[in-house]
C-alpha positions as CSV (number, residue, x, y, z in Angstrom):
1,X,-29.6,-36.7,0.2
2,X,-32.8,-34.8,-0.5
3,X,-31.1,-33.0,-3.3
4,X,-30.0,-36.3,-4.8
5,X,-33.5,-37.8,-4.4
6,X,-35.1,-34.8,-6.1
7,X,-32.7,-35.0,-9.0
8,X,-33.4,-38.7,-9.5
9,X,-37.2,-38.0,-9.4
10,X,-36.8,-35.1,-11.9
11,X,-37.9,-32.6,-9.3
12,X,-34.6,-30.6,-9.3
13,X,-32.5,-29.8,-12.4
14,X,-28.9,-30.7,-12.0
15,X,-26.5,-27.7,-12.2
16,X,-24.5,-27.4,-15.4
17,X,-21.0,-29.0,-15.3
18,X,-18.0,-26.7,-15.0
19,X,-16.7,-25.4,-18.3
20,X,-14.1,-23.1,-19.7
21,X,-15.5,-19.5,-19.6
22,X,-16.1,-17.9,-23.0
23,X,-16.2,-14.3,-21.6
24,X,-14.2,-12.5,-18.9
25,X,-16.2,-10.8,-16.2
26,X,-15.1,-8.5,-13.3
27,X,-15.8,-9.7,-9.8
28,X,-17.5,-7.3,-7.4
29,X,-16.9,-9.5,-4.4
30,X,-13.2,-9.1,-3.7
31,X,-10.0,-7.2,-4.6
32,X,-6.3,-7.3,-4.0
33,X,-3.8,-4.7,-2.6
34,X,-0.1,-5.2,-3.1
35,X,3.1,-4.0,-1.5
36,X,5.8,-3.6,-4.1
37,X,9.4,-4.1,-2.9
38,X,9.9,-7.7,-1.8
39,X,6.5,-8.7,-3.2
40,X,6.5,-7.8,-6.9
41,X,9.9,-6.1,-7.3
42,X,13.3,-6.7,-5.8
43,X,16.4,-4.6,-6.6
44,X,14.6,-3.0,-9.6
45,X,13.7,-6.4,-11.2
46,X,10.4,-8.2,-11.1
47,X,10.2,-11.3,-8.8
48,X,9.8,-14.3,-11.2
49,X,6.2,-15.1,-10.3
50,X,5.0,-11.4,-10.3
51,X,4.3,-11.1,-14.0
52,X,2.2,-14.3,-14.1
53,X,0.4,-13.1,-10.9
54,X,-0.7,-9.9,-12.7
55,X,-1.8,-11.9,-15.7
56,X,-4.0,-14.1,-13.5
57,X,-5.6,-11.0,-12.0
58,X,-6.3,-9.6,-15.4
59,X,-8.4,-12.6,-16.4
60,X,-5.9,-15.4,-17.3
61,X,-7.3,-17.9,-14.8
62,X,-9.6,-20.9,-14.8
63,X,-12.7,-18.8,-14.1
64,X,-12.2,-16.0,-16.7
65,X,-12.4,-13.6,-13.9
66,X,-10.8,-10.1,-13.7
67,X,-10.0,-9.0,-10.2
68,X,-9.5,-5.3,-9.3
69,X,-6.3,-4.4,-7.6
70,X,-4.2,-1.5,-6.3
71,X,-0.6,-1.0,-5.1
72,X,0.2,0.4,-1.7
73,X,4.0,0.9,-1.2
74,X,5.9,2.8,1.5
75,X,8.4,3.7,-1.1
76,X,8.4,7.1,-2.7
77,X,10.7,9.9,-3.9
78,X,9.0,10.1,-7.3
79,X,5.7,11.2,-8.6
80,X,3.0,8.5,-8.7
81,X,2.9,8.9,-12.5
82,X,6.6,8.2,-12.8
83,X,6.3,5.2,-10.5
84,X,3.4,3.8,-12.5
85,X,5.4,4.1,-15.8
86,X,8.3,2.2,-14.2
87,X,6.1,-0.5,-12.6
88,X,4.1,-0.9,-15.9
89,X,7.4,-1.8,-17.7
90,X,8.6,-4.1,-15.0
91,X,5.3,-6.1,-14.7
92,X,4.3,-5.8,-18.4
93,X,0.9,-4.3,-17.6
94,X,-0.7,-0.9,-17.6
95,X,-0.6,0.7,-14.1
96,X,-2.6,3.9,-13.5
97,X,-1.9,6.5,-10.9
98,X,-5.5,5.9,-9.9
99,X,-4.5,2.6,-8.4
100,X,-1.2,3.5,-6.9
101,X,-0.3,4.9,-3.4
102,X,3.3,5.9,-2.4
103,X,4.2,6.4,1.2
104,X,3.9,10.2,0.7
105,X,0.7,10.1,-1.3
106,X,-1.6,10.8,1.7
107,X,0.6,13.9,2.5
108,X,-1.0,15.7,-0.4
109,X,-4.0,16.3,1.8
110,X,-1.8,18.5,4.0
111,X,-0.9,21.0,1.3
112,X,-3.8,23.1,2.4
113,X,-2.5,23.2,6.0
114,X,1.1,24.3,5.6
115,X,2.6,26.9,3.3
116,X,6.4,27.0,3.5
117,X,7.8,23.4,4.1
118,X,11.1,21.6,4.1
119,X,11.1,18.5,2.0
120,X,13.8,15.9,2.6
121,X,15.1,12.8,0.7
122,X,15.1,11.3,-2.7
123,X,17.2,12.0,-5.8
124,X,17.9,15.5,-7.0
125,X,14.9,17.7,-7.2
126,X,12.3,14.9,-7.5
127,X,10.8,15.3,-4.0
128,X,10.4,19.0,-4.5
129,X,8.6,18.3,-7.7
130,X,6.3,15.8,-6.0
131,X,5.5,18.3,-3.2
132,X,4.7,21.1,-5.6
133,X,2.6,18.7,-7.6
134,X,0.6,18.0,-4.4
135,X,-0.1,21.8,-4.1
136,X,2.5,22.9,-1.5
137,X,3.1,26.5,-2.3
138,X,6.6,27.1,-1.0
139,X,8.9,24.1,-1.0
140,X,12.4,24.3,0.5
141,X,15.1,21.6,0.2
142,X,18.2,21.0,2.3
143,X,20.2,22.1,-0.8
144,X,18.6,25.5,-0.7
145,X,19.6,26.0,2.9
146,X,23.2,24.8,2.3
147,X,23.5,27.1,-0.7
148,X,22.3,30.0,1.4
149,X,24.9,29.1,4.2
150,X,27.5,26.5,3.3
151,X,28.6,26.4,6.9
152,X,25.3,24.7,7.8
153,X,26.8,21.3,7.0
154,X,30.6,21.3,7.7
155,X,31.1,17.9,6.1
156,X,28.9,18.2,3.1
157,X,29.6,20.4,0.0
158,X,27.1,20.7,-2.8
159,X,28.1,19.2,-6.1
160,X,28.0,21.4,-9.1
161,X,24.7,19.8,-10.1
162,X,23.2,20.2,-6.6
163,X,24.3,23.8,-6.5
164,X,22.7,24.5,-9.9
165,X,19.4,22.9,-8.9
166,X,19.2,24.5,-5.4
167,X,17.4,27.8,-5.3
168,X,19.1,31.0,-4.3
169,X,17.2,32.6,-1.4
170,X,17.7,34.8,1.6
171,X,16.4,32.7,4.5
172,X,16.7,35.5,7.1
173,X,13.3,35.5,8.7
174,X,11.9,32.6,6.6
175,X,9.7,30.4,8.8
176,X,9.5,26.7,8.0
177,X,6.1,25.5,9.0
178,X,6.6,21.8,8.7
179,X,9.2,19.2,7.8
180,X,8.3,16.3,5.4
181,X,10.7,13.4,4.8
182,X,9.3,12.2,1.5
183,X,11.9,9.6,0.7
184,X,15.0,8.0,2.1
185,X,17.8,10.5,2.8
186,X,20.9,10.4,0.6
187,X,22.9,12.2,3.2
188,X,21.9,11.3,6.8
189,X,24.4,13.6,8.5
190,X,23.6,16.7,6.5
191,X,19.8,16.2,6.5
192,X,19.7,15.5,10.2
193,X,21.8,18.5,11.0
194,X,19.3,20.8,9.1
195,X,16.3,19.1,10.6
196,X,17.8,19.4,14.1
197,X,18.5,23.1,13.5
198,X,14.9,23.7,12.6
199,X,13.6,21.6,15.6
200,X,15.6,23.8,18.0
201,X,14.7,27.0,16.2
202,X,12.4,29.7,17.3
203,X,9.1,28.9,15.5
204,X,10.9,27.4,12.5
205,X,12.8,30.5,11.5
206,X,16.0,29.5,9.8
207,X,19.1,30.4,11.8
208,X,17.4,31.1,15.2
209,X,17.5,29.2,18.5
210,X,14.7,28.7,20.9
211,X,15.4,29.1,24.6
212,X,13.5,25.9,25.2
213,X,14.8,24.1,22.1
214,X,11.3,22.8,21.4
215,X,9.6,25.5,19.4
216,X,10.4,24.0,16.1
217,X,8.0,22.8,13.3
218,X,6.4,19.3,13.3
219,X,8.2,16.5,11.5
220,X,6.4,14.0,9.2
221,X,7.8,10.8,7.7
222,X,6.2,9.1,4.7
223,X,6.6,5.7,6.4
224,X,8.3,4.0,9.3
225,X,10.0,0.9,7.8
226,X,13.2,0.3,9.7
227,X,14.3,-2.3,7.1
228,X,13.3,-3.1,3.6
229,X,14.1,-5.6,0.9
230,X,16.5,-4.3,-1.8
231,X,18.9,-6.1,-4.2
232,X,21.4,-7.0,-1.5
233,X,21.1,-10.5,0.0
234,X,20.3,-8.9,3.4
235,X,17.7,-6.3,4.3
236,X,18.8,-2.6,4.2
237,X,18.1,0.3,6.6
238,X,15.0,2.3,5.7
239,X,13.3,5.6,6.7
240,X,12.2,4.2,10.0
241,X,15.9,3.9,11.0
242,X,16.4,7.6,10.1
243,X,13.4,8.4,12.3
244,X,14.9,6.5,15.2
245,X,18.2,8.1,14.7
246,X,16.7,11.6,14.6
247,X,14.7,11.1,17.8
248,X,17.7,9.7,19.6
249,X,19.9,12.5,18.4
250,X,17.4,15.2,19.4
251,X,17.2,13.7,22.9
252,X,21.0,13.5,23.2
253,X,21.4,17.2,22.3
254,X,18.4,18.6,24.1
255,X,17.6,16.0,26.8
256,X,14.0,16.1,25.6
257,X,11.7,13.6,23.8
258,X,10.9,14.3,20.2
259,X,7.4,13.5,18.8
260,X,7.3,12.7,15.1
261,X,4.5,11.5,12.9
262,X,4.7,8.7,10.3
263,X,2.4,8.0,7.4
264,X,2.5,4.9,5.3
265,X,1.9,1.3,6.6
266,X,1.0,0.3,9.2
267,X,-0.8,3.6,10.0
268,X,-4.5,3.2,9.9
269,X,-4.8,6.5,7.9
270,X,-3.0,4.9,5.0
271,X,-5.3,1.9,4.9
272,X,-8.3,4.3,5.0
273,X,-6.8,6.2,2.1
274,X,-6.3,2.9,0.3
275,X,-9.9,2.0,0.9
276,X,-11.1,5.3,-0.7
277,X,-8.7,4.8,-3.6
278,X,-9.8,1.2,-4.2
279,X,-13.5,2.2,-4.2
280,X,-12.9,5.0,-6.6
281,X,-10.8,2.8,-8.9
282,X,-13.5,0.1,-9.0
283,X,-16.2,2.7,-9.7
284,X,-14.3,4.6,-12.4
285,X,-12.7,1.6,-14.1
286,X,-15.2,-1.3,-13.6
287,X,-18.5,0.5,-12.9
288,X,-18.7,-1.1,-9.4
289,X,-20.1,1.5,-7.1
290,X,-19.7,-0.5,-3.9
291,X,-16.8,-1.6,-1.6
292,X,-15.5,-5.2,-2.0
293,X,-16.5,-7.7,0.6
294,X,-12.8,-8.7,1.0
295,X,-9.5,-7.1,0.3
296,X,-6.5,-9.4,0.1
297,X,-3.4,-7.5,1.1
298,X,-0.1,-9.1,0.1
299,X,3.0,-7.9,1.8
300,X,6.5,-9.0,2.9
301,X,7.0,-6.9,6.0
302,X,5.2,-8.2,9.2
303,X,5.8,-4.9,11.1
304,X,4.1,-2.7,8.5
305,X,2.1,-4.8,5.9
306,X,0.7,-7.5,8.1
307,X,0.4,-5.3,11.3
308,X,-1.5,-2.6,9.4
309,X,-3.8,-5.0,7.6
310,X,-4.7,-6.9,10.8
311,X,-5.3,-3.7,12.8
312,X,-7.3,-2.1,10.1
313,X,-9.4,-5.2,9.7
314,X,-10.6,-4.8,13.2
315,X,-12.3,-1.5,12.4
316,X,-13.0,-1.7,8.7
317,X,-16.5,-2.3,7.4
318,X,-15.2,-5.0,5.1
319,X,-12.7,-7.8,5.5
320,X,-9.0,-7.1,5.1
321,X,-7.1,-10.4,4.8
322,X,-3.3,-10.4,5.3
323,X,-1.0,-12.6,3.2
324,X,2.7,-12.7,3.9
325,X,5.1,-13.7,1.1
326,X,8.6,-15.2,1.7
327,X,10.3,-13.2,-1.1
328,X,11.2,-10.1,0.9
329,X,11.9,-9.2,4.5
330,X,10.6,-12.6,5.8
331,X,13.2,-14.7,7.6
332,X,12.8,-18.5,7.2
333,X,12.3,-20.4,10.4
334,X,11.1,-17.4,12.3
335,X,7.6,-16.6,13.7
336,X,6.7,-12.9,12.9
337,X,5.5,-10.7,15.7
338,X,2.5,-9.8,13.6
339,X,1.0,-13.0,12.3
340,X,-0.7,-13.1,8.9
341,X,-3.8,-15.0,7.9
342,X,-1.5,-17.2,5.8
343,X,2.1,-17.3,4.7
344,X,2.9,-18.3,1.1
345,X,6.0,-18.7,-1.0
346,X,5.4,-15.9,-3.5
347,X,2.9,-13.4,-4.9
348,X,1.5,-15.9,-7.4
349,X,0.7,-18.3,-4.6
350,X,-1.0,-15.4,-2.8
351,X,-3.2,-14.5,-5.7
352,X,-4.2,-18.2,-6.3
353,X,-4.9,-18.6,-2.6
354,X,-7.3,-15.6,-2.6
355,X,-9.1,-16.7,-5.7
356,X,-9.5,-20.3,-4.4
357,X,-10.7,-19.1,-1.1
358,X,-13.4,-16.9,-2.8
359,X,-14.4,-19.9,-5.0
360,X,-14.8,-22.1,-1.9
361,X,-16.9,-19.4,-0.2
362,X,-19.1,-19.1,-3.3
363,X,-19.6,-22.9,-3.3
364,X,-20.6,-23.0,0.3
365,X,-23.0,-20.1,-0.3
366,X,-24.5,-22.0,-3.3
367,X,-24.8,-25.2,-1.2
368,X,-26.7,-23.3,1.5
369,X,-29.1,-21.8,-1.1
370,X,-29.6,-25.3,-2.6
371,X,-30.5,-26.7,0.8
372,X,-33.0,-23.8,1.4
373,X,-34.4,-24.5,-2.1
374,X,-34.9,-28.2,-1.3
375,X,-36.4,-27.5,2.1
376,X,-38.9,-25.0,0.6
377,X,-39.8,-27.4,-2.3
378,X,-40.5,-30.1,0.2
379,X,-42.6,-27.7,2.2
380,X,-44.5,-26.6,-0.9
381,X,-43.1,-23.0,-0.9
382,X,-43.0,-21.3,-4.3
383,X,-39.4,-20.8,-5.5
384,X,-38.1,-18.2,-7.9
385,X,-36.4,-19.5,-11.0
386,X,-33.2,-17.5,-10.4
387,X,-32.6,-18.8,-6.9
388,X,-29.7,-20.9,-7.8
389,X,-28.3,-18.5,-10.5
390,X,-24.7,-17.7,-9.5
391,X,-23.3,-14.2,-9.5
392,X,-21.1,-13.3,-12.5
393,X,-17.7,-14.9,-12.5
394,X,-18.6,-17.5,-9.9
395,X,-17.5,-21.0,-10.7
396,X,-20.3,-23.6,-9.9
397,X,-19.6,-27.1,-8.6
398,X,-21.5,-29.9,-10.2
399,X,-22.7,-31.4,-7.0
400,X,-22.9,-29.2,-3.9
401,X,-22.7,-32.3,-1.6
402,X,-19.2,-33.0,-2.9
403,X,-18.0,-29.7,-1.5
404,X,-18.6,-30.7,2.1
């Protein structure tokens, strides 16, 4: 009422009416992080609303606002550069490796710890190439071991292509220091046999057996998703299922519990890595040398995307806000074990929700400032001219009272 009275008396200028922006600015207040499979892509094809959602983030919205974003997927098996090229074509945008995290991306920080490692999963030699690109000095594949001793896997014979790609090596005395499952296995039986052999080996030396059956190298998985959304009408088994199978098989053979380590979502380390990546991307690309106040994480898997976001939000210095979409693993009519802040139909709805939420927060902040302005004017306190000046990219309501 006081604001209205001052306007009528000419004591307070009325804010300008909303208008279509003539320039595009970049917000420093918030950002988005996206899972890929089931959110943006399904079965190698973009989900219908995904392309428009990316356009909205890149400035095609009512506020002329560009919003920084990154991609955090549990998928892998290819270099980040290759995944970015693929995603750029699918979404019709330019995706940089500087805004992309695969499930195995954080593993590159372990290249300084382990020398000779076994890398499992993926197509052909791609995972070996990824590991060597991360700086791992001596990368072994299951194909190398089978080529050395074909009797290792009685029910698997290397194809001519696999035999040519696998490296010839005498493994007598070679010590495998760690096992990394970079991507989904293309041969569960053969890969698990080789992993079990190493777990029961004496210090990771190929072909040996420990008396205790528990002197083998540590095993790391790039993620722990038991299921994921592919082109099939029903969800498919993922790497987490392989992890469960391996742990159960090890116990069945040895009678002992197997401890393995998983990266990817929902692990807190992956979200910490994502935070560092997002801050670096904002600084290098947009000149914003500060973390966003809010990160909207959009995912389709409650057990990894939503769980990880919610748990990381409890310890993060900024707000991580979970959004669940219905285009992937989500099952209609069910209540997920890990509850998101909001559930929406698709990624476009998720983006629009985040933008509108930020707009409403800006309006409330402006209204509070206007009330403080009015109170100080009535009390005769000097007011700076820029008190009501909005931050770049903020949409201003014509009458703050109307927003209540």
